[in-house]
C-alpha positions as CSV (number, residue, x, y, z in Angstrom):
1,M,35.9,74.5,52.2
2,D,35.4,73.1,48.8
3,V,32.9,75.4,46.8
4,N,30.4,73.2,44.7
5,V,30.8,74.7,41.3
6,T,30.1,72.0,39.2
7,G,29.2,69.3,41.4
8,L,31.0,66.8,43.6
9,D,34.3,65.8,42.0
10,N,35.9,62.3,42.8
11,A,38.7,64.0,45.0
12,T,36.2,65.6,47.3
13,L,34.1,62.4,47.7
14,Q,37.3,60.7,48.4
15,M,38.3,63.1,50.9
16,L,35.1,63.0,52.7
17,Q,35.6,59.1,52.8
18,N,39.2,59.2,53.8
19,P,40.3,57.1,56.8
20,A,43.3,59.1,57.3
21,I,41.6,62.5,57.8
22,A,38.8,60.6,59.8
23,V,41.4,59.4,62.4
24,A,44.3,62.4,62.1
25,L,41.9,65.4,62.8
26,P,40.1,63.9,65.6
27,V,43.2,62.9,67.1
28,V,45.0,66.0,66.9
29,Y,41.7,68.1,68.1
30,S,41.6,65.9,70.9
31,L,45.3,66.6,71.8
32,V,44.9,70.3,71.7
33,V,41.5,70.1,74.0
34,L,43.5,68.2,76.5
35,V,46.5,70.6,76.5
36,S,44.9,73.8,75.4
37,L,42.0,73.8,77.8
38,P,44.1,73.7,81.4
39,G,46.8,75.4,79.9
40,N,44.5,78.4,79.1
41,L,42.3,78.3,82.0
42,F,45.3,78.3,84.3
43,S,46.7,81.5,82.1
44,L,43.5,83.0,82.2
45,W,43.4,83.0,86.1
46,V,46.8,84.1,86.6
47,L,46.2,86.9,84.2
48,C,42.8,88.0,85.7
49,R,43.1,86.8,89.1
50,H,46.7,87.6,90.1
51,I,47.8,90.2,87.4
52,G,44.9,92.0,86.5
53,P,44.1,94.0,83.0
54,K,46.6,96.7,84.3
55,S,48.3,97.3,81.3
56,P,48.0,96.8,77.4
57,S,49.9,93.5,77.2
58,V,48.0,91.8,79.8
59,I,44.6,92.9,78.1
60,F,46.0,91.3,74.7
61,M,46.9,88.3,76.3
62,I,43.6,88.0,78.2
63,N,42.1,88.2,74.7
64,L,44.2,85.8,73.4
65,S,43.5,83.2,76.2
66,V,39.5,83.8,75.7
67,T,39.7,83.3,72.2
68,D,41.7,80.0,72.7
69,L,39.0,78.8,75.3
70,M,36.4,79.4,72.9
71,L,37.9,77.3,70.4
72,A,38.5,74.5,72.8
73,A,34.6,74.9,73.8
74,V,33.9,74.2,70.1
75,L,36.3,71.7,69.2
76,P,34.4,68.4,70.4
77,F,31.9,69.2,67.8
78,Q,34.6,68.8,65.3
79,I,36.0,65.7,66.9
80,A,32.4,64.2,66.8
81,Y,31.8,65.2,63.2
82,H,35.2,63.8,61.6
83,Y,34.8,60.6,64.0
84,N,31.5,60.1,62.3
85,R,33.2,60.1,58.8
86,S,32.3,63.9,57.9
87,H,28.6,63.3,59.0
88,W,27.0,66.6,61.0
89,V,24.4,65.5,63.2
90,F,24.0,68.9,65.5
91,G,21.9,71.0,63.0
92,R,22.6,74.0,60.8
93,A,22.7,76.7,63.4
94,M,25.5,74.7,65.4
95,C,27.5,74.3,62.2
96,N,27.5,78.0,61.8
97,V,28.6,78.7,65.4
98,V,31.2,76.0,65.4
99,T,32.6,77.5,61.8
100,V,32.8,81.1,63.0
101,A,34.1,80.2,66.1
102,F,36.7,78.0,64.5
103,Y,37.8,80.8,62.1
104,A,37.4,83.6,64.5
105,N,39.7,82.0,66.6
106,M,42.7,81.7,64.3
107,Y,42.1,85.2,62.7
108,S,41.8,86.6,66.3
109,S,45.1,85.0,67.3
110,I,46.7,86.2,64.5
111,L,45.7,90.0,65.0
112,T,46.2,89.7,68.6
113,M,49.7,88.5,68.3
114,T,50.4,91.5,66.0
115,C,48.9,94.0,68.6
116,I,51.3,92.2,71.2
117,G,54.2,92.7,68.8
118,V,53.5,96.4,68.1
119,E,53.0,97.2,71.9
120,R,56.3,95.4,72.3
121,F,57.9,97.5,69.5
122,L,56.8,100.7,70.9
123,G,57.8,100.1,74.4
124,V,61.4,99.2,73.5
125,V,62.2,101.4,70.5
126,Y,60.2,104.5,71.4
127,P,59.7,104.1,75.4
128,L,58.8,107.7,76.0
129,T,57.2,109.0,72.9
130,S,54.7,106.2,72.9
131,V,53.4,106.4,76.6
132,P,50.3,108.2,75.7
133,W,49.3,105.5,72.8
134,R,50.4,102.2,75.2
135,R,47.3,102.8,77.3
136,R,44.7,100.2,78.6
137,R,42.0,102.0,76.9
138,Y,43.6,101.8,73.5
139,A,44.2,98.1,73.9
140,V,40.8,97.6,74.9
141,A,39.5,99.4,71.7
142,A,42.1,97.4,69.6
143,C,40.4,94.0,70.9
144,L,37.0,95.6,70.5
145,G,38.1,96.6,66.9
146,T,39.7,93.4,65.7
147,W,36.6,91.3,66.8
148,V,34.5,93.9,64.8
149,L,36.6,93.3,61.7
150,L,36.3,89.6,62.0
151,L,32.8,89.4,62.7
152,A,32.4,91.7,59.5
153,A,34.7,89.5,57.4
154,L,33.2,86.3,58.4
155,S,29.7,87.7,58.1
156,P,28.9,85.8,54.9
157,L,29.6,82.5,56.7
158,A,27.4,83.3,59.6
159,R,24.1,84.1,57.7
160,T,24.0,81.1,55.2
161,D,23.3,77.5,55.5
162,L,26.9,75.9,55.7
163,T,25.5,72.2,55.7
164,F,25.2,70.2,52.5
165,Q,23.7,66.9,52.1
166,V,25.7,64.4,49.9
167,R,23.3,62.1,48.8
168,D,26.1,59.6,47.3
169,L,27.6,59.2,50.9
170,G,24.5,59.4,52.9
171,I,26.0,62.2,55.0
172,V,25.5,65.9,55.9
173,T,28.7,68.0,55.8
174,C,29.4,71.0,57.7
175,F,31.7,73.6,56.0
176,D,33.1,71.0,53.6
177,V,31.1,71.9,50.8
178,L,29.7,75.1,50.0
179,K,27.0,75.8,47.7
180,W,28.1,77.9,44.8
181,N,25.6,80.3,45.0
182,M,26.5,81.4,48.5
183,L,28.1,84.4,47.0
184,P,26.8,85.9,43.7
185,S,29.4,84.9,41.4
186,V,33.1,83.2,41.2
187,A,34.7,86.6,41.1
188,T,33.0,87.7,44.2
189,W,34.2,84.4,45.9
190,A,37.9,85.4,44.5
191,V,37.5,88.8,46.3
192,F,36.1,87.6,49.3
193,L,39.0,84.8,50.1
194,F,41.9,87.1,48.6
195,T,40.6,90.0,50.9
196,I,40.7,87.4,54.1
197,F,44.0,86.2,53.1
198,V,45.6,89.7,52.7
199,L,43.8,91.5,55.4
200,L,43.6,89.1,58.1
201,F,46.9,87.1,57.3
202,L,49.4,88.4,55.3
203,I,49.4,92.1,56.6
204,P,49.7,91.1,60.2
205,F,52.3,88.6,59.4
206,V,54.6,91.4,57.7
207,V,53.8,93.6,60.8
208,T,54.7,91.4,63.4
209,V,58.0,90.1,61.6
210,A,58.8,93.7,61.1
211,C,58.1,94.8,64.7
212,Y,59.9,91.7,66.1
213,T,62.8,92.4,64.0
214,A,63.2,95.9,65.0
215,T,62.7,95.2,68.7
216,I,65.6,92.5,68.7
217,L,68.0,94.9,66.7
218,K,67.3,97.6,69.4
219,L,68.1,95.4,72.4
220,L,71.3,93.7,70.6
221,R,72.5,97.4,70.4
222,T,72.2,98.2,73.9
223,P,75.5,97.9,76.2
224,H,76.4,94.3,76.8
225,G,75.2,93.3,80.4
226,Q,72.2,95.6,80.5
227,G,68.9,94.1,79.7
228,G,70.4,90.6,79.4
229,G,67.1,88.9,80.7
230,Q,65.1,91.4,78.4
231,R,67.0,90.3,75.5
232,R,66.5,86.5,76.2
233,R,62.8,87.0,76.6
234,S,62.6,88.7,73.4
235,V,64.3,86.5,71.4
236,C,62.2,83.4,73.2
237,L,59.1,85.3,72.5
238,A,59.9,86.3,69.0
239,A,60.8,82.6,68.1
240,V,57.5,81.3,69.6
241,V,55.5,83.9,67.7
242,L,57.0,83.2,64.4
243,V,56.8,79.4,64.9
244,A,53.3,79.9,65.5
245,F,52.8,81.9,62.1
246,V,55.2,79.6,60.3
247,T,54.0,76.4,61.4
248,C,50.3,77.0,62.4
249,F,49.1,79.7,60.5
250,A,50.9,80.2,57.1
251,P,50.4,76.6,55.7
252,N,46.6,76.7,56.2
253,N,46.4,80.3,54.8
254,F,48.6,79.7,51.6
255,V,47.2,76.3,50.9
256,L,43.6,77.7,51.3
257,L,44.6,80.3,48.7
258,V,46.2,77.8,46.3
259,H,43.1,75.6,46.6
260,M,40.5,78.1,46.0
261,V,42.3,79.6,42.9
262,A,42.6,76.0,41.5
263,R,39.1,75.0,42.4
264,L,37.4,78.2,41.3
265,Y,39.2,78.7,38.2
266,L,41.0,75.2,37.1
267,G,38.5,72.6,38.5
268,R,41.0,70.9,40.5
269,S,40.8,70.3,44.4
270,L,43.5,70.5,47.2
271,Y,41.1,70.3,49.9
272,H,42.5,67.1,51.3
273,V,45.5,69.2,51.9
274,Y,43.6,72.0,53.2
275,K,42.1,69.8,56.0
276,L,45.4,68.6,57.3
277,T,46.9,71.9,57.3
278,L,43.7,73.4,59.1
279,C,44.5,71.2,62.2
280,L,47.7,72.7,62.3
281,S,46.3,76.1,63.1
282,C,44.6,74.5,66.1
283,L,48.1,73.9,67.7
284,N,48.7,77.4,68.3
285,N,46.5,77.3,71.3
286,C,49.0,75.0,73.0
287,L,51.7,77.6,72.2
288,D,50.0,80.6,73.4
289,P,50.7,79.9,77.1
290,F,54.3,80.3,76.1
291,V,53.7,83.7,74.7
292,Y,52.3,84.7,78.0
293,Y,55.4,83.4,79.8
294,F,57.9,84.9,77.7
295,A,55.5,88.2,77.2
296,S,55.2,89.0,80.9
297,R,57.8,88.9,83.7
298,E,55.1,88.9,86.4
299,F,53.5,85.8,84.5
300,Q,56.9,84.3,84.9
301,R,57.0,84.9,88.5
302,R,53.7,83.7,89.3
303,L,54.2,80.4,87.2
304,R,57.6,80.0,88.9
305,G,55.9,80.3,92.3
306,Y,53.2,77.8,91.7
307,L,55.9,75.5,90.4
308,G,58.2,76.1,93.4
309,Y,61.0,77.5,91.5
310,G,61.2,80.8,93.5
311,R,62.0,83.9,92.1
312,L,63.7,84.8,88.9
313,P,67.3,84.9,88.6
314,S,67.3,88.5,88.1
315,D,65.0,89.3,90.8
316,S,67.8,91.2,92.9
317,P,67.2,93.9,95.4
318,D,68.8,96.3,92.8
319,T,66.6,95.0,90.0
320,R,63.5,95.6,92.0
321,R,64.7,99.0,93.2
322,A,65.4,99.8,89.3
323,S,61.7,99.0,88.5
324,L,60.3,102.0,90.7
325,L,62.0,104.0,88.0
326,S,59.8,102.6,85.0
327,P,58.0,104.7,82.8
328,R,54.8,103.1,84.3
329,T,55.5,104.3,87.7
330,M,56.7,107.6,86.5
331,S,53.7,108.1,84.5
332,A,51.4,106.9,87.3
333,R,53.1,109.6,89.6
334,S,52.1,112.1,87.0
335,G,48.5,110.8,86.2
336,G,49.1,108.6,83.4
337,G,48.8,105.2,85.4
338,D,47.4,103.2,82.6
339,A,50.2,103.5,80.3
340,G,52.8,100.8,79.5
341,D,53.7,97.8,81.9
342,D,56.8,97.3,84.4
343,D,56.9,93.7,83.6
344,G,60.6,93.0,82.3
345,L,64.1,94.5,82.9
346,R,64.9,98.1,81.8
347,V,67.6,99.3,79.5
348,A,69.1,102.4,80.5
349,G,69.3,105.1,78.0
350,A,70.0,108.8,77.9
351,A,69.8,110.5,81.5
352,G,67.4,113.1,82.6
353,P,67.7,115.4,85.6
354,G,68.5,113.1,88.5
355,L,66.7,110.1,86.6
356,K,67.9,107.8,84.1
357,R,65.6,107.2,80.8
358,Q,64.1,103.9,80.9
359,E,62.8,101.4,78.2
360,S,59.9,99.5,79.2
361,V,59.2,95.9,78.1
362,F,56.1,94.2,79.0
């Protein structure tokens, strides 16, 4: 967003008339809708119909899929807006709905991926001591908590008029030009934007990288030949998540921070760069089905079955028998049936009386 502090400058007017942006953004958003809508609908169907919210990891993935579908539902409004050369014709209320949904999707995806990374870290590094915390009710609470945090952080956008009439061009913008008095002062603007950057992007990014690094290091220290499939999935999942952060989320958030500092304190604008990086954040919706594939062994089985590839290579009778000794199975027998997940191979650890200690990875 470009805060109107001293009136629209030439850079903002040129951005609103930029033919490259008028073409690039509708094309990218259209591709996202065409890929994300069927991919996430199929993912949600598999997660809800064939797997069910039986573990924290699946609950997080369902939340992620729902937020992706929410964005796909509002992107057609953005497509029409940019196709009309930044002219909003859907009214003030719809502008607020689309804007909040747009940014809620991005930050909900970031926070949910962080939750998946933390859950995976606990399941691999602290498989037994973390069982009381890796339960479905805590996953549901985490999802609800992220949405409360997001709605609170984005509430200034929800309760103000985000449309702006640009008389020089004869158009009405939606969240491209904001009134300077939307917040009380320039300092308040700085605090608002910096808090969003740190709380909803920087901290989750650091936590996610730390969790996946510790998880992979733990798996690499296991004896060779044990948990090979688990290691491969962990590396692939970490790669997909880090690609999403580095290519989809990081450019947009860093450019927004630099743009707002330049706009509020230097009177300069990088908004055209910000608009181009904003469409990158939507590409995450196309990557999320890969997160489900590498995060859930059961999802892999279902998808391979639908595509006619049969069982996974490691679905041997020995592997299936070993899954009976998973922490989730043992906790179910002791009354803790909602802890953990038995998706994935187990890595043998210290032995107990008659049973080997197992490390569960969703």
